[in-house]
N, C-alpha and C positions, 0 to 999 in steps of 0.2 A: 741385771742392770749393770753389774761390774764389767761384764764383757762388752757392753756398749760404750763404756767411758772413753777409751782411746779414740773411737770414731767420732764421738760427740765433741771432744776437745779439739780434734783435728779440724772438724767442720766449723768450730767456733759457735756451737749451738748450746752448750751446756750453760745452765743458769740456775743459781741458787734462788730459793724463795726469798722475796724481800722481807726485811724485818717488819713485824706487825705494825709498828708506828707509821710506816710508809705505805701500808696496804691501800690500794685504790678503792676498795669496798669494805671499810671497817664494819659496816652493818649490811644485811642483805639488801641488794639493790632493789629499788622500787621505781616503776615507771610504766610506760605504755609501748606496745609493739604493734606494727601495722598488719601483721600476718593474719590474725584470726578474723579480721574484718575486711581486709583489702587484698590478701594474697599477693600476687605479683604486681597488682595494678596501682599501688599508691603513687600519687603525684604530689607536687608541691602544694597545690591549693588544698587538697584533702589533708595533707600532713600538717599544714599550718592551722587548719580548722581544728584538728584534734589536739594539736599542741596548745592552742589557745584555751581549750577546756582544761587540759592537763595543768596549765599554769594556775588555774583556780584551785586545783587540788594540791599544789605544791605545799601549802601549809600543813598538810597531813603526811608529807614525806614523799609524794609521787614526783619524781625528778627527771628520769631518763625518758626521752622520746626517741624511738628506734625505727628507722626505715628498714623494713625487712626486705627479703629477696626481690629482685627484679628491677631495681632502680636504673640499671644499665641496659635494659631491654627496650629496643625501639617499639616492639609490639609484644606487650606482656600477655596477649591472648594467643600468640603463635603456638602451634602444636609441635614445632620442631626448633632445633637450634638455629637453623637457617632462617626460619620465619621470625624468631624472636629478635635476632640481630643485636648482639652485644656491641656496645660502643666502647672502644678502647682508645687510649692516647698513643703517642708514638713510642712509648716505652712498654707497651703491652699491659698497662694497668686499666682497669675498668673505670669509667667516668660516667656521671649522671647524664641522661638523655635530656638535652635542653628543651625539647618539645614537651617533656613532662615536668621538668624542673627548670623553669625559665631563668632563675637566678644563676644557673650554671653556664648560661650562654656567654658570659664574659671570659670564660677560660679559667676561672678560679675553682672549678668543681663545686664541692659542697660548702666551701668556706662562707659565702654569703648567707646560706641557709643556717649554718651553724652559728654564725654571728647573730643572726636574728633570734635564734633559739636561746642563746646565752643571754641576750638582752631581756628575755622573758624570765630569767632566773632558772632556766632548765638546762639539761645536758643532752648532748647529741650522740645518737648511736646509729650504727650501720650493721647490716647483715652481709656476709659473703659466704660462698662455698669455698672450702679450702682449695688450693691449687692455682694453676696458671691457665688462663683461657686458651682453648684450642686455637682460636683465631690468632693469638699472639705467637703460638708455636708455628702455625702455618706461615706467618709473615716473618718469623724469626726476628722479632723486634729486639732492639738493644735493651739491656737491663740498666736502668739509670744508675749512675754513680759507680759503674764497674766496667770491666772489659768483656763481660759475658753477654750472651744473647739468650733469648727465650728457649731455644733448643737445648742449650747447656743446662738450664734449670729444670726442664720438664722431664718427668718420668712417664713416658707415653704408654707404658704397660699398666699404669695405675689410673683408674678412673673411678669416680663415685658411682656406685651401683644404681642410684636413683636420680642422678643429675648428670646430663651428658655434656655440660658446657666446658668442663676443665679437665686437664691432666693433673696428676699429682706433681709435687715438687720434690726434687731429689734432695737427699740428706747430704749436701755437698756445699762447697763454697759458693757455687753458682746459685744453688737453691736458696741459701741464706741471703745472698745479695738481692735476689728477687723480692723476698719478703721484707728485707730492709728497705728497699725502694718503696714498696707498698705502704709500710707503716710510716715512713717518712712523709709520704704524701698525705696520709690520713691525719698525721699530727699537724701538718700545715693547714689542713682544712679545719682543724679544731675539734677532732673527734674525741669523745669521752668514753665511748662504749663500743666494743666490737664483738658481734656474735658471729662465730665461725662454725659453719655447718659441715656435716659429713666427716667429722673428725673425732668425736668422743666415743663412737661405737659404730659398728657395721659400716666401715672399719674403724678401729681405734688406731689413729695415726700419731703416735707419740713423737716421732721425729718432726712432723710439721707443727705439733703443739709447741715443742721446744723452740723451733725456729721462729714462730710467730711471737712467742713470749719474749725471746731474746731481742727480736726486732723492735717490739714495743719498748722494751727497756732502753734501747739505744736512742729512742726519740727524746727521752726525758719527760714525756708527757704522761700523766697518770690515766691511762686508758684501761677500763675494766675489760678483761678478756672472758667472754662467755662461750663455752664449748658445747657443741650440740651435734646431733641429738643423742639420746640414750637408747637403751639403758646402758650407761657406763657400768662396767663390771666392778664390783667391790674390790677385786684384787688390784685394781688400778688406783685406789683411793689415795694412797700416800703420794704416788707419782703425779697424778693429774692435779692434785692440790698444790704442788710446788709451782705450777705454771699458770693455772687459770684461777680467776676469782670466783667463778661459778661454772658448774658443769651439769649437764642434764643427766638425771638418774632414770629417766623413762624415755620411750619414744614419744611422739606427739600426744599430748593429752587434749581430748576434745570433750564436748558437752554431753556426756552421758554417764550414768552410773556404771554400766558395763557395756562392752561391745563384743560381738563375735569376732574372733581373730582368724582371718584366712591364712596368715603366716605367723604361727605361734612363736617362731624364733625371734621375731623383732617386736611382737606385741602391738603393732599399729592397728587401730588407735587405742591408746590407753583410756580407760574410764576412771572416774573418781574412786571407785571401789579398789582399783589396783594399787593406788598409792598407799593404802593402809598396810599392804604387804611389802612395799618397796622402801618406804621412808625409815622404818625402824633400823635397818642395817646401816643406814647412812648417818644416823643421829650422832655417833661419836665423832664424825668428821666435819660437822658444822662448827666453825670457829672463826675468830676474828680474821676477816679478809678472805675467807675460804668457805663457799656456800654450795652444798649440794642443791641442785635446782630441780624442783618438781614440775617445771614448765609453767606456761602462761595460764592466766585465769580466763577461761572461755565463758564469761558471764556477760549479760547485757545483749546488745544488738550486734550480731555477727553478720554484717552486711556492709557494702553491696556485693563484694566478691571474696567470700571467706576462702582461706587457703585449703579448706576441705569441705565438701558438701555444698548444699544450696544456701542462699541467703536466708537468714532466720534470726529469731530471738533465741537465746540460749535454751536448749532443751532440758537443762538442769532445773529441777523444781526450786522454789524459793528456799526450802529447807536444805536441799543439796548444795545450793550456792553458798549458804551460810556455813555449811559443813566444810566446803572446800576452803573458804577463807580462814576458818578456824584451824583446820589441819595445817595449811601452809604457815599460819602464824605460829602455832605451837611448835612446829618442826623447824622454824626459822629458815624457811625457804625464801629465795628472792620472790618479790611480788611484782609481777609484770602483767598489766591489764591487756586483754585482747579485744575488748569491746570497741565499737565505733563510738567514740566519746561525744560526737556531735549529736548522738541520739541517746544520751545518757538519761535513763529514767530515774525516778526518785528512789525506787527500791534498790537499784544498783548503787546509786550515789550513797545511800545510807550504809550499804555494806562496806564501801571503800573509804568512808570518812569517819569510821569509829576509832577515835584516837586511842582508846584503851586497848582494843584488839591489835591495832598496829603497833602499840608499845610493846606487846608481847613479842612480836616478830623482831622488832628493832633493838630491844634492850635486854632480852633474856640472855643469860650467859651460858645456859645449859638446858637441854631438854631431852626427854627420852620417853618411850612407851612404858607403861606399868605392866609388869608380867604377874603371873600367878593371881589372876583376878578371881573373886569368889563366885560361887554358884549364882546363876542368874545373869552373868555377864558373858555368856557364850557367844552371843552375837553383838558384843560391844567391844569398843577399844577405849583405852584411857591413856592420856599423856600427861606428864608433869613437866613444868619448866621452872627454872629458878631465875628471878629477876635480878637486876643489877644491884638492888638494895636488899637482897636476900628474901624478897617476897616470893610466894609460891603461886603458880598458875596451874589450874587443873582443867583439862578438856575431856569431855565424855562424848562418845560417838555411838549412835545406834546404827549398826549395819543391817539390821533386819528390815524386811519389806513391810513391816507393820509396826505400830507404836509399841514402845517398851518402857517399863518402869525399872529404873536402876536404883537400887537401894542397898547401902552397906555402910560400915563405919569408915571414918576417915583413914584409920590405920590400914584397912584393906585396900585403900587407894594410894598407898605409898606415902601418906602424910603422918604427922605425929597424932597420937590419940588425944582424947579429951575433947572439951568443947571448943569448936572453932567457928568463926564466922566466914561467910562466903559472899562475895560481891559479884553479881552476874554482869559480865562485861558487855554483853549484847543489850540487855534491857536496862541496865543501870540499877536494878533492884538489889537490895541487901537481904540476905537470908538471916534469920535469927540464929544466935549461937546454939550449937547442938553438937552431939558427939557422933553424928552420922549425917549422911546425905541421902535424900530420896528425890529423884527427878524423873519425870515422864517425858520421853523424847519421841517426836514423830518418826515415821519411817525415814531412814537415812538422815536423821536430824542430829543436832549436837548442842552442847552447852559449854560455856567457857567461864571460869570463875577465877577471881583472885581470892585466895584463902589465907586467913590469918588466925 
């Protein structure tokens, strides 16, 4: 890191972490993202329809509405870059396609849509892939607010291995100018949340992370920076947490307990079971304004054009869906819904409107897995969290493929001994005071308690 400092200072990209009081995401961000249900195909009508439902969930904390990848594609079903046809302005910046986002036809980009969203009490988010569009480099468009052109900013030897639309951006004054122009435009649009892809792992592009973070800071607008995909290496934890408010600790998580991996090196796709192995290492790094991100919640209706697979209702069982929400909450991950909210069923609504469970995610000040569990817990996991008022939250998970009874003293679960009372946060039921806990969980099931 020390060897990089002169280069970073020369490029004007070094940036210290903001003080906690000014963190754009003091608690784990909560909201909705279009990818799991719409893939590249989200348009203004569908976005507004989902945002309308999200507005009814705002009292529970669901705030951000994020347009994921593809908003600049004339043909989101195109098989090649030429068929997809990215729409750029005269300065080589992506702009929304008016045929898909009619409010952009007046030349203000996403500002009218962001204004509409803000009027609903919600916050506006966008997805981009890091870099500069190849079309901008081919046209050598000028970089707004500078004497540079796209060819000066582009690193044509650097491309995303799984997205062919962009070149990388040089760690240079020209590269910084390009990102500065991009973030300035997003700030004018009223952006509150930016998800940047192909940057947190395979490859890990710390120079572009710094550039984007610096460019956001220059706008003066509190924009949450979400870095994707993972698995971000734990060795980067201190560095990446200086620049992003959330960063992906896995590759894409989809709706299965486990998946076969054709490419074990990147783990795509992750299943719910994988997160029990990944989240413990990141627990010490979840803190005010800095959140390891376990990815979106692929629950509910994943249709009409999910980012992976055929249209479907989530293949996670009801118990697995509860387990996923419980694990994300106790580990204090961001909570980003993937479902088509216009088809929100009552079971999914009940999962995402439990105030007590959401409170664990949003107000706990520390959480960690419990180690050295007693006999009988070989296929179980246990997490503890401390609430803002000193209360204790206890989550138990059955990883077995069959029901399991977990029974032991409170002390063996990391709590004080003696008689304690437990309140089940999912059912609302109170357990009588006792010196131990016994609970039978279904296959892949869970329980979450407040213990006093």
